C-alpha positions in Angstrom: 3.1 12.5 51.5 4.6 13.2 54.9 2.5 14.7 57.7 4.5 18.0 57.9 4.4 18.5 54.2 0.6 17.9 54.1 0.1 20.3 57.0 2.1 22.9 55.2 -0.1 22.5 52.2 -3.2 22.8 54.4 -1.8 26.1 55.7 -1.1 27.3 52.1 -4.6 26.3 51.0 -6.2 28.2 53.9 -4.1 31.3 53.2 -5.2 31.2 49.6 -8.8 30.7 50.5 -9.0 27.1 49.3 -11.0 26.0 52.3 -12.5 22.9 50.7 -9.1 21.6 49.6 -7.7 22.2 53.1 -10.7 20.3 54.6 -10.1 17.3 52.3 -6.5 17.2 53.2 -7.3 17.3 56.9 -9.9 14.6 56.5 -7.3 12.4 54.9 -4.9 13.1 57.7 -7.4 12.3 60.4 -8.2 9.0 58.6 -4.4 8.2 58.4 -3.7 9.4 62.0 -6.9 8.9 64.0 -5.1 9.2 67.3 -3.8 12.7 66.6 -6.2 15.1 68.4 -4.4 18.1 66.9 -5.5 17.1 63.5 -9.1 16.7 64.7 -8.9 20.1 66.3 -7.6 21.7 63.0 -10.4 20.0 61.1 -13.0 21.4 63.6 -11.5 24.9 63.0 -12.0 24.5 59.2 -15.6 23.5 59.7 -16.1 26.6 61.8 -15.0 28.6 58.8 -18.1 27.0 57.0 -20.3 27.9 60.0 -20.9 24.1 60.5 -21.2 23.7 64.3 -22.2 20.0 64.0 -19.0 19.0 62.2 -16.9 21.2 64.4 -18.5 19.4 67.4 -17.8 16.0 65.7 -14.1 16.7 65.4 -13.8 18.3 68.8 -15.8 15.6 70.6 -12.6 14.1 72.1 -11.4 17.4 73.5 -12.1 18.5 77.0 -12.3 22.2 76.0 -14.9 21.5 73.4 -17.9 23.9 72.8 -21.1 22.7 74.5 -23.3 23.9 71.6 -21.2 22.2 69.0 -21.2 19.0 71.0 -24.9 19.1 71.4 -25.4 19.7 67.7 -23.1 16.7 66.9 -25.0 14.4 69.3 -28.3 15.5 67.9 -27.3 14.8 64.3 -25.6 11.6 65.0 -28.4 10.4 67.4 -27.4 6.9 68.2 -24.1 5.6 69.7 -23.5 3.5 66.5 -23.7 6.6 64.3 -21.3 8.4 66.7 -18.9 5.5 66.5 -19.0 5.8 62.7 -18.7 9.6 62.7 -15.8 9.7 65.1 -13.7 7.5 62.7 -11.7 6.0 65.5 -9.6 2.9 65.0 -8.1 0.6 67.6 -8.5 0.5 71.4 -9.5 3.6 73.4 -6.2 3.3 75.3 -4.5 4.8 72.1 -6.2 8.1 72.9 -3.8 11.0 73.6 -5.7 12.1 76.7 -7.7 10.6 79.5 -10.7 12.7 78.5 -10.6 11.4 74.9 -10.3 7.8 76.2 -13.3 8.3 78.5 -15.4 9.7 75.6 -14.5 6.9 73.3 -15.2 4.3 76.0 -18.6 5.9 76.8 -19.7 5.9 73.2 -18.6 2.3 72.6 -20.2 1.1 75.9 -23.5 2.9 75.1 -23.6 1.2 71.7 -22.8 -2.2 73.2 -25.5 -1.8 75.8 -28.0 -0.7 73.3 -27.3 -3.6 71.0 -26.8 -6.2 73.8 -23.4 -7.4 72.5 -19.8 -6.2 72.4 -18.9 -3.7 69.7 -15.5 -2.9 68.3 -14.1 0.3 66.7 -12.3 -1.8 64.1 -15.4 -3.9 63.2 -18.2 -1.7 61.8 -20.3 -4.8 61.3 -20.4 -5.2 65.1 -22.4 -2.0 65.4 -24.1 -2.0 62.0 -27.5 -2.7 63.6 -27.4 0.7 65.3 -26.9 2.5 62.0 -30.3 1.9 60.5 -32.6 4.9 60.1 -31.4 7.2 62.7 -29.1 9.5 60.8 -30.4 12.0 58.3 -28.2 14.2 56.1 -28.2 17.8 57.4 -30.9 20.1 56.1 -29.7 23.2 57.8 -29.9 26.6 56.2 -27.1 27.7 54.0 -24.2 29.4 55.6 -22.1 32.3 54.2 -19.0 30.1 54.3 -20.7 27.2 52.6 -22.1 29.5 49.8 -18.7 31.1 49.3 -17.0 27.7 49.1 -19.6 26.6 46.5 -19.1 29.7 44.5 -15.4 29.3 44.7 -15.7 25.7 43.3 -18.0 26.9 40.5 -15.6 29.7 39.5 -12.7 27.3 39.5 -14.6 24.8 37.4 -15.6 27.5 34.9 -12.0 28.8 34.7 -10.8 25.3 34.0 -13.5 24.8 31.4 -12.5 28.1 29.7 -8.8 27.1 29.6 -9.7 23.7 28.2 -11.9 25.2 25.5 -9.2 27.7 24.5 -6.8 24.8 24.3 -9.0 22.8 22.0 -9.7 25.8 19.8 -6.0 26.5 19.6 -5.5 22.9 18.3 -7.7 23.6 15.3 -6.4 27.1 14.4 
């Protein structure tokens, strides 16, 4: 699906309150277009709807106007340079970055990882920094946010609605 069409669907999802769907679409776009800082910024905005400062900081990490608290939260959760490399989901050389600031950030993370491990690491070769991924990342155990609860309730309601429609369809087959 073309980028513009997917972004239009993201906008429609957000307008309809389908935040989890919009988030997934944006995650897919960032994976397909890792150099597009605008997509990363939009993904950070969606995570702010959830009240997730850490993930907002993750996706704004390459932006000069990033929020210091979000950045600190990201760096705390992804405590080692290897975990940050993995979390940033970058591919290719830092020179592909859209801004000098982004290039500097990427270079700093990769260099810190290489220095910690004592050998060169590469964005496109996760095995080169795998030794820095052991034991330092823990899944978040933060309190629930209003946005997260609402998203979960929305998913539950959608699943129940689907189940009701399916059951009615099965019952209609036997009538």
